[in-house]
C-alpha positions in Angstrom: 30.5 -9.5 2.4 27.8 -7.0 3.0 26.5 -5.9 6.4 22.9 -5.7 5.2 21.1 -7.1 2.1 17.6 -5.9 1.4 15.3 -7.8 -1.0 12.9 -5.5 -2.8 13.4 -2.1 -4.5 10.0 -0.7 -3.6 9.4 2.2 -1.3 9.6 0.1 1.9 12.9 -1.6 1.0 14.4 1.7 -0.1 13.2 3.4 3.1 15.0 0.7 5.1 18.1 1.1 3.1 18.0 4.9 3.6 17.6 4.6 7.3 20.4 2.0 7.6 22.7 4.2 5.6 21.9 7.2 7.7 22.2 5.4 11.0 25.3 3.3 10.1 27.2 5.3 7.5 30.1 2.8 7.5 27.8 -0.2 6.8 28.0 -2.1 3.4 24.4 -2.2 2.1 22.9 -3.7 -1.0 19.4 -3.7 -2.3 18.5 -6.6 -4.7 15.6 -6.0 -7.1 14.4 -8.5 -9.7 13.1 -5.8 -12.1 15.1 -3.5 -14.4 13.8 -0.4 -12.5 12.9 0.4 -9.0 9.3 0.8 -7.7 7.6 -0.8 -10.6 4.8 -2.6 -8.7 2.9 -1.5 -5.6 4.9 1.8 -5.2 4.5 2.8 -8.8 0.9 1.7 -9.2 -0.8 3.1 -6.2 -3.2 6.0 -6.1 -0.6 8.4 -4.7 -2.6 9.3 -1.6 -0.8 10.5 1.6 -3.1 8.8 4.1 -4.1 10.2 7.4 -4.6 6.9 9.3 -8.3 7.4 10.1 -9.3 3.8 9.2 -6.9 1.9 11.3 -7.5 0.3 14.7 -6.4 2.6 17.5 -3.1 1.4 19.0 -2.2 -0.7 15.9 1.1 -0.3 14.2 -0.8 0.9 11.1 -2.5 3.7 13.0 0.7 4.8 14.7 3.0 4.7 11.7 0.4 6.2 9.3 -0.1 9.2 11.6 3.6 9.9 12.1 4.4 8.7 8.6 2.1 11.3 7.1 4.0 14.1 8.8 7.4 12.6 7.9 6.5 12.2 4.2 5.2 15.8 4.0 8.4 17.1 5.7 10.6 15.0 3.4 8.8 16.3 0.3 9.3 19.9 1.5 12.9 19.3 2.2 13.7 17.7 -1.2 11.4 19.8 -3.4 9.0 16.9 -4.3 5.7 18.2 -5.5 2.8 17.3 -3.3 -0.5 18.7 -2.1 -2.2 18.4 1.3 -5.6 18.9 -0.1 -7.7 17.0 2.5 -10.4 14.5 1.7 -14.1 14.1 2.5 -15.7 10.8 3.5 -19.4 10.9 2.4 -22.4 9.0 3.6 -24.9 8.8 0.7 -27.8 7.4 2.8 -29.1 7.3 6.4 -28.0 3.7 6.9 -24.4 4.9 6.8 -24.7 7.6 9.4 -23.8 5.3 12.4 -20.8 4.0 10.5 -19.7 7.5 9.6 -20.0 8.6 13.3 -17.9 5.5 14.3 -15.3 6.5 11.8 -15.2 10.1 13.2 -14.7 8.7 16.7 -11.9 6.4 15.4 -10.2 9.5 13.8 -10.4 11.2 17.2 -9.0 8.2 19.0 -6.1 8.1 16.5 -5.3 11.8 17.4 -6.3 13.2 14.0 -7.8 16.5 13.1 -11.2 15.3 11.9 -14.0 17.7 11.0 -17.7 17.1 10.8 -19.0 18.8 7.6 -22.4 20.3 7.0 -24.0 19.8 3.6 -23.4 23.5 2.8 -19.7 23.0 3.6 -19.6 19.8 1.6 -21.1 21.8 -1.4 -18.3 24.3 -1.0 -15.6 21.6 -0.8 -17.0 19.3 -3.5 -19.8 21.1 -5.3 -20.9 18.1 -7.4 -21.1 15.5 -4.6 -24.4 14.4 -3.1 -24.7 13.0 0.4 -26.5 13.1 3.7 -23.5 13.7 5.9 -19.7 13.9 5.7 -16.5 14.3 7.6 -13.3 15.9 6.4 -9.7 14.8 7.1 -7.5 17.8 6.4 -4.1 16.0 6.7 -4.8 13.7 3.7 -2.8 14.6 0.6 -1.4 13.4 -2.7 2.1 12.8 -4.1 3.9 10.7 -6.7 5.5 8.0 -4.6 7.9 6.9 -7.4 9.5 10.4 -7.1 9.7 9.9 -3.3 11.3 6.5 -3.8 13.8 7.9 -6.3 15.1 10.3 -3.7 15.3 7.4 -1.2 17.4 5.5 -3.7 19.7 8.5 -4.4 20.3 8.9 -0.6 21.3 5.3 -0.3 23.8 5.5 -3.2 25.2 8.9 -2.0 25.9 7.1 1.3 27.8 4.3 -0.4 25.0 1.7 -0.7 24.5 -0.4 -3.8 21.5 -1.2 -5.8 21.5 -4.4 -7.9 18.7 -4.5 -10.6 17.7 -7.5 -12.6 18.6 -9.6 -9.6 16.0 -12.2 -8.6 16.5 -14.2 -5.4 16.3 -17.9 -6.1 17.3 -19.4 -2.8 18.4 -18.4 0.7 20.8 -20.1 3.0 21.1 -18.9 6.6 24.4 -19.7 8.2 25.7 -19.1 11.7 27.1 -15.7 11.1 25.7 -14.7 7.7 22.9 -15.0 5.2 23.6 -16.1 1.6 21.3 -15.1 -1.3 21.6 -17.1 -4.4 20.4 -14.9 -7.3 20.3 -14.6 -11.0 23.3 -12.4 -10.8 25.4 -14.6 -8.5 25.7 -15.0 -4.7 25.2 -12.1 -2.3 26.4 -12.7 1.3 25.5 -10.4 4.2 25.5 -10.4 8.0 21.7 -9.6 8.0 18.8 -9.8 5.7 15.7 -7.6 5.4 12.9 -9.0 3.3 10.7 -6.2 1.7 9.6 -8.1 -1.4 5.9 -7.2 -1.3 3.9 -9.5 -3.4 6.5 -12.3 -2.9 7.2 -11.7 0.8 5.7 -15.0 1.9 7.8 -17.0 -0.6 11.0 -15.2 0.4 10.1 -16.0 4.0 9.6 -19.6 3.1 13.0 -19.7 1.3 14.5 -18.6 4.6 12.9 -21.5 6.4 10.6 -19.3 8.4 7.1 -20.9 9.0 4.2 -18.5 9.2 0.4 -19.0 9.2 -0.1 -16.6 6.3 -0.1 -16.4 2.6 0.0 -13.4 0.2 -3.2 -13.4 -1.8 -3.1 -10.8 -4.7 -6.1 -8.6 -5.2 -6.2 -6.5 -8.4 -7.6 -3.0 -8.0 -8.9 -1.7 -11.4 -9.3 2.0 -11.9 -11.1 4.1 -14.4 -10.2 7.7 -15.3 -12.5 10.7 -15.6 -12.1 12.3 -19.0 -10.3 15.7 -18.9 -13.4 17.7 -19.8 -15.1 16.3 -16.7 -12.2 16.8 -14.2 -14.1 19.8 -12.7 -16.5 17.4 -11.1 -13.9 16.2 -8.6 -11.9 18.9 -6.8 -9.7 16.6 -4.6 -10.4 13.3 -2.8 -13.9 11.8 -2.2 -14.2 8.6 -0.3 -17.2 6.4 0.7 -18.0 5.1 4.2 -16.3 1.7 4.3 -18.5 -1.4 4.3 -17.6 -3.2 7.6 -18.6 -6.5 6.0 -16.1 -6.2 3.2 -12.4 -5.7 3.7 -11.8 -3.0 1.0 -12.7 0.6 0.9 -15.0 0.7 -2.1 -15.1 3.1 -5.1 -13.6 6.5 -4.4 -12.4 9.5 -6.4 -8.7 10.6 -6.4 -7.1 13.6 -8.0 -3.5 12.8 -9.0 -0.5 15.1 -9.0 -0.5 15.1 -12.8 -4.2 16.3 -12.9 -5.8 13.0 -13.7 -8.8 11.9 -11.7 -9.0 8.2 -10.8 -12.3 6.4 -10.0 -12.1 3.1 -8.2 -10.7 0.7 -7.5 -12.8 -2.4 -7.4 -11.1 -5.4 -5.8 -11.0 -8.8 -7.5 -8.7 -11.8 -7.1 -5.8 -11.5 -9.4 -4.8 -14.8 -11.2 -1.2 -13.7 -11.2 0.7 -11.9 -8.4 1.8 -9.2 -10.8 -1.3 -9.5 -13.0 -2.4 -6.0 -14.0 -4.7 -7.1 -16.8 -7.9 -9.3 -16.6 -6.3 -11.8 -18.9 -3.1 -12.2 -16.9 -2.7 -15.7 -15.6 0.0 -17.7 -13.9 -0.9 -21.3 -12.9 1.3 -21.4 -9.8 -0.1 -18.1 -8.5 -3.7 -19.1 -9.3 -3.5 -22.6 -7.7 -1.7 -21.3 -4.6 -4.4 -18.7 -4.0 -7.5 -20.7 -4.8 -6.5 -23.8 -2.9 -5.4 -22.0 0.2 -7.9 -22.8 3.0 -7.8 -19.2 4.2 -8.9 -17.8 0.8 -11.7 -20.4 0.5 -13.0 -19.3 4.0 -12.7 -15.6 3.1 -14.5 -16.1 -0.2 -17.3 -18.0 1.4 -17.9 -15.2 4.0 -17.7 -12.5 1.4 -19.4 -14.2 -1.5 -22.0 -11.6 -2.1 -19.7 -8.6 -2.1 -17.1 -10.5 -4.0 -19.5 -11.3 -6.8 -20.5 -7.6 -6.9 -16.9 -6.6 -7.3 -16.4 -9.1 -10.1 -19.6 -7.8 -11.8 -18.3 -4.2 -11.6 -15.0 -5.4 -13.1 -16.8 -6.5 -16.3 -19.8 -4.1 -16.3 -19.3 -0.4 -16.7 -23.0 0.1 -16.1 -22.7 -1.4 -12.6 -19.7 0.7 -11.8 -21.5 3.9 -13.0 -24.4 3.1 -10.8 -22.1 3.1 -7.8 -20.3 6.2 -9.0 -23.6 8.1 -9.4 -24.5 7.6 -5.7 -21.8 10.3 -5.1 -21.7 12.3 -8.3 -24.9 11.9 -10.4 -23.5 14.0 -13.3 -21.0 11.4 -14.2 -22.2 9.3 -17.2 -20.7 6.1 -18.6 -19.2 8.0 -21.5 -17.3 10.3 -19.1 -14.9 7.5 -17.9 -12.3 5.4 -19.6 -10.3 2.4 -18.4 -7.2 3.5 -16.3 -4.3 1.7 -14.6 -4.6 -1.3 -12.3 -2.6 -2.2 -9.3 -2.2 -5.4 -7.3 -2.4 -5.3 -3.5 -0.2 -7.8 -1.6 -2.7 -8.8 1.1 -1.7 -11.3 3.8 -4.3 -13.8 4.7 -4.2 -16.3 7.5 -5.4 -19.9 7.3 -8.6 -19.1 9.1 -9.6 -16.7 6.3 -8.9 -13.5 8.2 -7.2 -10.6 6.4 -4.1 -9.6 8.4 -5.1 -6.0 9.0 -2.0 -4.7 10.7 1.6 -4.5 9.3 3.3 -7.8 10.0 7.0 -7.8 10.7 8.7 -11.1 11.7 12.2 -11.0 13.2 14.5 -14.0 13.0 18.1 -14.4 14.2 19.7 -12.9 11.1 16.7 -11.5 9.3 13.6 -9.3 9.4 10.7 -10.2 7.1 8.1 -7.6 6.3 5.3 -10.0 5.5 2.3 -7.6 5.3 2.7 -4.0 4.2 -0.3 -3.0 2.1 -1.7 0.6 2.2 -0.8 2.8 4.0 2.8 1.5 3.6 3.8 4.2 1.1 2.6 6.9 3.5 4.2 5.2 6.5 7.4 4.2 4.6 9.8 6.5 6.4 8.5 5.3 9.8 8.4 1.7 8.7 12.1 2.0 7.8 12.8 3.4 11.2 10.7 0.7 12.9 12.6 -2.1 11.2 16.0 -0.7 11.9 15.0 -0.2 15.6 14.0 -3.9 15.7 17.4 -4.8 14.4 19.5 -2.8 16.8 19.6 -5.5 19.4 21.0 -8.1 17.0 24.4 -9.4 18.0 27.4 -7.2 17.0 25.6 -4.3 15.3 27.5 -2.2 12.8 29.1 0.7 14.6 28.9 4.3 13.3 
């Protein structure tokens, strides 16, 4: 029997495993992952940004863990020779209507104890010469990294400390007993004293398997990116973000330089008809029906109908996307961008139609369920791992060092 079983081989599950193996070197730990590789989904398909934490509500778990997680990821990359770049980002207002929102965002950054700088237009032209705007702020602590490389080191550390990773292992049922948790999987039964659910896009279903009732459901939103052609990479030096629309729960189109030199433009955000649906044509009837009949989604869609339709239009119309892009960089034309990768965000939504904004971690007698860990979960992954293990320390009969 294992001491700890962890469902999910993304960066959060691996971080939990790494922290457990560090804190309890004698513990028997197993990570079960349904795919043939680790970190194939949200970890491997995100934009690679090391977030600062500027957007998150002061005092929230997101704000706290993003700020400290940013520092921890940078230190971890330095320690293990993982290539990264703390290049900073600019958040740009393109019209006067956004000035108040930008000022509010600056104040939020200060409240979150971040180094945030107001940027003059001359300074903006030095940082990003091709960007047009009326005001901007800069967040120096934002950076970029390849999170799959980070996750690989997490996995190596788990295995070096004696932990196991079981790939091609899909959980089919969970039975919680008095002193153990039993996972029935496609590769047999795994029994452990404690369970940690880090299954991302399927975290709500795993929670239901464990007979935990919650007022939430994962609704998948696909983020579709374009890439700037190599000959136009000079138009984007680092990271350029818009002022978030407070009436819509996503950031809007932004520009991201990747570690491999590519420049991503996007994403838009549209409902995915499959939880791991990375293409417009991907469809899974169970996933589609579950999302579109959920009362919370219907309420959210009703409140955000206008913005949602715009996102769908941009998904199918390159002309509409370019119009948005040119608000920031007028030199970018339709022929300068090509379709890029897509990712699916596992967003928890409650039955009232409210997006669950903060990380959501539910503790049961023999389990901890990470039910909502979208961005900035990769940035905060080391700190999330520590937070989860801290919450487990007052379980009965913890594993001794």
